[in-house]
N, C-alpha and C positions, 0 to 999 in steps of 0.2 A: 178893188175887191181883194186882190191878192195881198196888198199891203195891210189891209184890215185884218185878214186871217193870220198873218204873222204876228201882228200886235196881240191878238187874242191868245195865241200860243205862248208868247213870251209873258203875258200877264198871268196865265195859268201856272207856268213854271215857277214864277216868283211867288205865286200864292202857295203852291206845294211846298216850296222851300221854306217859306216863312212858317207854314204850319208845323213842319218837322222841327224847326228851331223852337217854336213855341212849346211843342211837346216836350222837348229836353230842358226847357227853362225850369229851374227849381229841382232838377234831377240831383240826387245825392251821389257823390263819388264814393265808390266802394271797390274792394278787391275780392276776387273770387278764387275758388279752387275747383278744378274740374275733377270729379270722382273718377278714379281708376281702381279696378280690382287688382290686388296684389297678394303675392305670397309672403308672409311675414313669420319670423320666428315668435313663439309663444313661451315666455319664461314663466315659471311658477315660483312663488316665494313662500317659505315656511319658516317657523322657528324649530331648530333642531337641538337635540341633546346627545352629547358624546357618550359612547359606551365602549367598553373593552370588547375587542373582537374575540377574546378568549379569556374568560374569567374562571379562575379555579379557587374553590373553597378548600382551605387546608383544615383538615380534621385529624384527630387521632383515631387509630384503629384499635388501640388498646387502652385499658384503664391503668393509671399510675400517676405518681407525683411528677410534676413538671420540674426537671432538673435545671433546664438552661433555655433562655431565649437566645438562639445563636445568630440572629441577624439584626441589622440595624433597621428599626421600623421606618417605613416609608421609603426604603432604599430599593434600587433595582437589584434583583438577584438572577443568577443564571440557573439553568436547568441543573439539578443535582446538588445545589448549594444546601447545606444544612440550615433549617430553620428553627427546630425545637429538638430538645433531648428530654426524654422521660427516664426516670431512675430505672436502670436496666437490671439491677440485682435479682429481683424476684424472677425476672425472665431468664436469666442465666441459670438460676436454680432449676427452673422447669426444664430447660434444655438438658441439664446434667441428669435430672430424674428420668427424663425420656430416653436418654442414651442408656442409662442403667437398665431400664425395663426392657429396652430392645435387646441388649446383650443377654439378659436373662432368657428371654424368649428364644433367642438364637441357640442358646445352649440346650433348651428343651427340645428345640427342633432338631438339633444334632442327634440327641438321644432317640427321638422318634424315628429318625432316618436309619440309625443303627439297628433299631428293632426290626424294621421292614427288611433291612438287608439280611438279618439273621433268620427271619421266618421264611423268606423266599426259598433258599436252598432246602430248608427242612420240609417245606410244603411239597417241593418237587420230589423229595425222598419219601414222602408220605409219613414224615416223622412229626409233622405239625398239621393241624386241621386248617380247612379254608377259613373258618371263623377266626382262628388265631391270626391268620395273615390279613384278613379284612379289618379286624380291629386295629391291628398295627398300622395299616394303611390309612384308615380313618383318623387315627391319632396323629399321623404325619400331616394329612391334609389340615386338620384343625390347627396344628402348630405352625404350618405355613401361613395360614390366614392370620394367626396371632402376630407373627413377625411382620406381615404387611401392615397390620393395624398399628403396631408400635413404631414402624417406620413412618407412617402417616402422622402419628402423634409427635414424633421427633421433628418432622418437617413443620408441623404447626407451631411447635415451640420455638424453632429457629426463626420462622417468619415473625412471630410476635416479638422476639428479641430484635429483629431487624426494624420492626415498626416503632421501636422506642426512639429511634433516630428518624426524625421527620424532615424529609428533604423536598425541595420545590420540584414539581414535575414539569414546569415550564420556566422559560426566561420571561420575567415580567416585573411590574411594579407592585411592591407589597403595601399593605396597610398596617395599622398598628396591631400589636398583639392583644388579644382579648384577655389573656391570662398572664400572670407573673410567676416567677419561680416559687416552688413550694405548694402550688395549687393542685388539688387532686383533679385529674382530667378523666372524665367519664364519657365514653362514646355514647352518643344520643342525639336528641334534637337540638340541644344547646351547647354542642361541643365544638362549635366554630372557633378556631385558634386565630386565623388571619385569612386574607385573600391575596392572591397573586393575579395580576392582570396584564395581558398583552396589550400594549397600546400603539404598537406599530406592526401591522395597520390597525387602524381604529375605526369603529363604526360611528355613524351619525344617524339617529333615528328621528323621524318626523311623523306627525299625526295629521291626516288629511280629513276635513270634515265630511260627513255623509253628503251634505248638499253639494259641496265643490266636487266631490268624486262623482255623484250622479249626473251633475251638469256636464262634466267632462266626458263621461261615458256616452252621454246622448249625442254630444257633438261629434264624438268619434264614430258613432253609429251612422250619423248623417253625412259623414265625410267632411265635416267642417273643421275637424282637428285631426292631424296625423301625428302619431307618436312612434318612437323607435320600437323596433321589435323587442318583445319581452320586457318593455319598459326600461331599456338600458339607457336611462337619462344620464347626462353629464351634471355634476353638482359642484358649485363653487360656494365658498364659505366667507362670511364676514364675521370678524371677532367682535367682542364687546366694545373695544376701543375704536372701532370703525375700520381697522386695517383688514386687508384682504389676505386670507390664508393662501400660501404660495402653491398649494397642490390642488388639482382638480380630482374629485372623486367620481365614482360610478355607482349608480343604483344596482344593488345586487340581491334585493328582496322586496317584494310587495305582497303583503298579506292578502290571501284570498277571501278573508272574511272581516267584518267590521267588529270592533271591540263593543261588546253589548253594554258595557258600563259607561263608555264615553261617547259611543256613536261615531267613532273615527276609524279610519283606515290606516294602519301603520306601514311605513316604508322605511327602508334603510340603505344608506350609501356607505361605501368603503373608501378610506383615504390612507395615503402614506403619512407617517407621522415620525420621521427620523429624528427630529429634534425635541420630540415630546412636548410640542407647543399646545397640543390638544390633550385635555385630561378627562377621564370619565366623570360624567356629571356636569360638564361644562356646557353652557348654552351658546349657541351660535345662530346666525341668520343664514338660511340656505337659499340659493338660487338655482332652480332646476331647469336645465335647457335641453333642447333636442326635439321639442314638438314644433310643428309648423302649422299655420292656418292658411290654406289656399283661398284665393279669391276674396280676400278680406277687403271690406269697405272701410276706408279711413277718412276722418275729417280732422281739421285742426281743432284743438280744444276750445280756441276762441270762437269757433262757430256754433258750438253747442250751448243752448239756453235752458236752464232749469225752469219749467213751468210749474203751475200748480199741481198737475197730475202727471206730467211726463216731460220728457226732453223734447226740444224741437230745434230746428234750424231754419234759416231763410234761403230759399232756392230762387235763382233768377231765371225767369222765363222771358226771353227777349230782353226787355229793359225794365220788367216789372217784378216785384218781389212777391213770393209765395211762401206762406208759412207751412212747414212740413214737420209733422210729428215723427220722432225716431226712437227706436229701442237701442240704447247704448249697452256696450259690453265694457271690457276692461280698457285701461289706457295702454297705448303702445307709443313709447317715447313721448313725442309732443302731440299725439293724435288720440282721438277716441276711435275705438272699433265700433262700427255701427252694425247691429244684428239685423235691423229691418227699418224700412222707411226710405232708403236711398238706393240708387242703382248707378253703375257705371254711366258716365256721360252727364249726370246731374251737375249743375253749377251752383255751388254753395258759397255764400258770402262768408269771407274769413276776416275782412278788415272793414270797419265802418258799420258793424252790425248794431251798434247802439244808436244809429241815426235813422233806422229804417223800421217800418211796420209792414204788414201784409198790404200789397197794393201800391207801395211806394215805388216811384220811378227812380231808376238808378243809372248811373253812368259807370260802367266797369272799366276802370283805368288800367288794369293789367290784362285785359282781354286781347289776345292776339289779333292783330288787324288782318282782315281778308285781303288776299292779294288779287 
């Protein structure tokens, strides 16, 4: 009886073992990735346009004939360098005229002062009336005002004479001259002579779409995206030839409002530019870093399949495949960021995905063996 019981147990064990082997017959070999929540950096990429950090429009303050273009167009000039000269002769004459008028008024003022000086003792001796003294005093005050007026006119004439020599208020890069010698220059809306641009440091402007901005703002509000205080992102540049710009910039301005014409939000970064490698109007590719995404769910790009209406992945439950719809975000290196559909601990097929369907039995070849 005991021998018979042992035989039955052995037969049962053999049967179970054979059943497990039969279950694994035809199983597909795959490799999987166990989902883990990670904190990852989130870079942003935009097209940027370089702009002078300090652009000055050079205009004439006085009307006159352009005597000389005194700089080399397109060259770098220093603060105080002469750019243009306007014929000064008319302005010299006005200075001399103002000087003469001032001297004349000073002489009249001297006479009025003498009249007051004469009337004062006479009035004290009652040899002159109060009215005589008051009239003389009023004339003195009027002449003092006239002298002040002509002093101001002389100062104005001297300033206008100085304005005939137009100098650069800053050190920077010039553009071409809009006018040539002999042209009548008239202050007004169309009197721009040239511009001078500071290009070290230089600004790089980017425009952010309203959708991109709103999506990022919502992620920040939900705690899914963390950005630097006051948006002080670091910015790196790639030039048109694919080379990397050697200096890293810093965001120093983010517009509080969107542009109503383009529906975009403007931001600006500042860069060192000692070798003038960047020029105003130059297009560059920007990479903005400093933001992080906590608890990010990542899967290899090879794991994500584009379906008719959504993306999906295959998740392994035991040794069986389950299809799982997911909402994808941006790429991060060689992975997809998954917004929803997966959680830490899920086992996602990463290799052999083309050999399985939902319900397929699989053999995970890279699954750690239980000790």
